[in-house]
C-alpha positions in Angstrom: 49.8 25.3 1.9 52.3 27.3 -0.1 50.1 26.7 -3.9 46.7 28.6 -1.6 48.9 31.2 -0.7 50.4 31.6 -4.3 46.7 31.6 -5.4 46.3 34.3 -2.7 48.6 36.3 -3.6 47.6 36.3 -6.8 44.0 37.2 -6.3 45.0 40.5 -4.2 46.7 41.3 -6.6 44.2 41.0 -9.4 42.2 43.1 -7.2 45.0 46.3 -7.3 46.1 45.6 -10.7 41.6 46.2 -11.7 41.5 49.2 -9.1 44.4 51.1 -10.1 42.5 50.5 -13.5 40.0 53.0 -13.5 42.9 56.1 -12.2 44.5 57.0 -15.6 46.5 60.4 -16.3 45.9 63.5 -17.9 47.7 66.3 -19.3 48.3 68.3 -15.9 50.3 65.2 -14.8 47.3 64.4 -12.5 44.6 61.7 -12.0 41.2 61.1 -12.5 39.0 58.0 -12.4 37.4 57.7 -15.8 34.0 56.3 -13.9 33.0 59.7 -12.4 33.5 61.9 -16.3 30.2 62.0 -18.0 27.3 64.2 -17.1 25.9 63.8 -14.0 22.6 65.7 -12.1 21.7 65.9 -8.6 19.8 67.9 -5.8 19.6 68.5 -2.1 17.5 71.0 0.8 18.8 72.9 3.0 21.4 70.0 3.8 24.3 71.7 3.0 22.4 75.7 4.0 19.5 76.2 5.9 17.0 77.0 3.5 18.6 76.9 0.0 17.7 74.4 -2.5 19.6 73.3 -4.9 19.1 71.3 -8.2 22.5 70.7 -10.9 24.2 69.1 -13.6 27.9 68.1 -13.7 30.0 67.9 -16.8 32.7 66.0 -16.0 35.6 65.5 -18.7 38.3 63.2 -19.8 40.5 66.5 -19.3 40.2 66.7 -16.1 38.1 69.8 -16.4 34.1 70.7 -15.7 31.4 72.1 -16.0 29.1 72.8 -13.7 25.5 74.0 -14.6 24.0 74.9 -10.7 20.7 77.0 -9.6 19.6 77.4 -6.0 16.4 78.4 -4.6 16.3 81.1 -1.2 13.1 82.6 0.1 10.9 82.1 -3.3 14.5 83.4 -5.8 15.4 81.3 -8.1 19.4 82.0 -9.1 21.3 80.6 -12.0 25.0 80.1 -12.0 27.8 78.2 -14.6 30.6 77.2 -12.7 33.9 75.9 -13.4 37.4 74.5 -12.9 39.2 70.9 -12.7 38.9 68.1 -10.9 41.2 64.5 -9.9 41.5 61.9 -7.8 44.7 61.8 -4.9 45.4 59.3 -2.5 41.6 58.3 -3.0 40.1 61.3 -2.5 38.1 63.6 -5.1 39.3 67.8 -5.5 37.9 70.3 -7.1 38.9 73.7 -8.5 36.9 76.4 -9.2 38.2 79.4 -10.8 35.3 81.7 -10.1 37.2 81.6 -6.3 40.4 79.7 -6.8 39.4 77.0 -4.2 39.5 73.7 -3.8 36.8 71.4 -2.0 37.6 67.8 -1.2 35.7 65.0 -1.0 35.6 61.1 0.1 34.0 59.4 -2.6 31.3 55.6 -3.3 30.6 54.8 -6.4 27.0 53.0 -5.8 27.2 51.8 -9.4 27.9 52.8 -12.9 25.2 55.7 -12.7 25.3 56.8 -8.9 27.9 58.1 -6.7 27.9 59.4 -2.7 30.3 62.4 -2.4 30.7 63.0 1.1 32.3 66.3 2.0 35.3 67.0 3.7 36.3 70.3 3.1 34.5 72.5 1.0 34.5 76.4 0.9 31.3 77.4 1.4 29.6 76.7 5.2 27.4 73.8 5.5 24.4 73.4 7.9 25.2 70.0 8.4 28.3 68.3 10.1 28.3 65.5 7.7 27.7 66.8 4.3 26.9 64.1 1.3 24.5 64.3 -2.1 24.2 61.7 -4.4 25.0 62.1 -8.4 23.1 60.5 -11.5 24.4 60.1 -14.2 22.8 61.7 -17.4 21.9 59.2 -20.0 22.0 60.0 -23.9 22.9 58.2 -26.5 21.9 61.0 -29.3 23.3 64.3 -30.6 21.1 66.2 -28.2 23.8 69.2 -27.9 23.6 69.0 -23.9 27.2 68.1 -22.9 30.7 68.2 -25.0 30.3 64.5 -26.1 27.1 65.0 -27.5 27.9 68.4 -28.9 26.2 70.4 -31.9 28.6 70.6 -35.4 27.5 73.9 -36.8 29.4 76.2 -38.8 28.3 79.5 -37.7 26.8 81.5 -34.2 23.3 81.8 -36.4 24.2 78.5 -36.8 23.5 77.6 -32.7 20.5 80.5 -32.3 18.8 78.1 -35.1 19.0 74.9 -33.6 17.8 75.8 -30.0 14.7 78.2 -30.9 13.5 74.7 -33.4 14.3 72.8 -30.6 14.1 74.8 -27.1 10.5 76.7 -28.0 9.9 80.3 -25.7 13.5 80.0 -24.2 15.7 82.8 -23.2 19.2 83.0 -23.3 20.8 84.1 -19.9 25.0 83.7 -20.9 27.0 82.6 -23.3 30.7 81.3 -22.8 33.8 79.7 -24.7 34.9 76.0 -23.3 38.4 74.1 -24.2 37.4 70.2 -24.3 39.9 67.5 -25.8 42.3 70.6 -27.9 38.9 71.5 -29.5 36.5 75.0 -28.6 33.2 74.3 -27.6 30.5 77.3 -27.1 28.2 76.8 -24.1 24.3 79.3 -24.1 23.0 79.1 -21.4 18.9 79.0 -21.8 15.9 80.0 -19.4 12.4 77.2 -19.8 8.6 79.0 -20.2 8.8 76.7 -17.0 12.0 79.0 -15.5 14.1 75.6 -15.8 17.1 75.7 -17.7 19.1 74.0 -19.9 22.9 74.2 -21.2 23.6 73.6 -24.9 26.6 72.9 -25.8 28.1 73.2 -30.3 31.2 71.8 -31.9 32.7 75.3 -33.6 35.7 73.8 -34.6 34.9 74.4 -38.3 35.0 78.1 -38.0 36.4 78.9 -34.6 39.4 81.1 -35.1 38.7 81.5 -39.3 37.8 84.9 -39.3 
């Protein structure tokens, strides 16, 4: 009986240790769940706000920062916006601070598998059409330097090279936004473009070879 209890205790300790191994500390002394790091996509219609269809691409980084590129359609019009901020895990829940609004959204989250995460809102700054607002993020897979995330950013030696890359890889695209962002101590140029079909893409460029040197 004693041996059984010891075995059971060992199993519990192993389980708790394996769960905690997903959490890592970042520079702001908060913790992140490394299973949430990466580029994720999602969409919903009428769930958060009736009559509104939303699509998004979320880049959650290992340093606890994020870049959210989303578009929403309402009354036949399409709007695009990029938000930046910080994310972290506290007491098993997901927190997302938005720089634009200065507000923090709070979610419960469930890892469905390595490529899908379900989020359920507990407290968010936007009025919702449903009491139990939830959505699923799906991991965007990429193994090449396609410029669509920080980790697959294109290394360039000038801004001119950024435009040349977009011109060569995104035919008939129109520049609609450009901004600087820091990731893992390096600076990146983020360029948002609109494609001929009305959809948008965000390109990431590694500019450490020339940033601040001129």
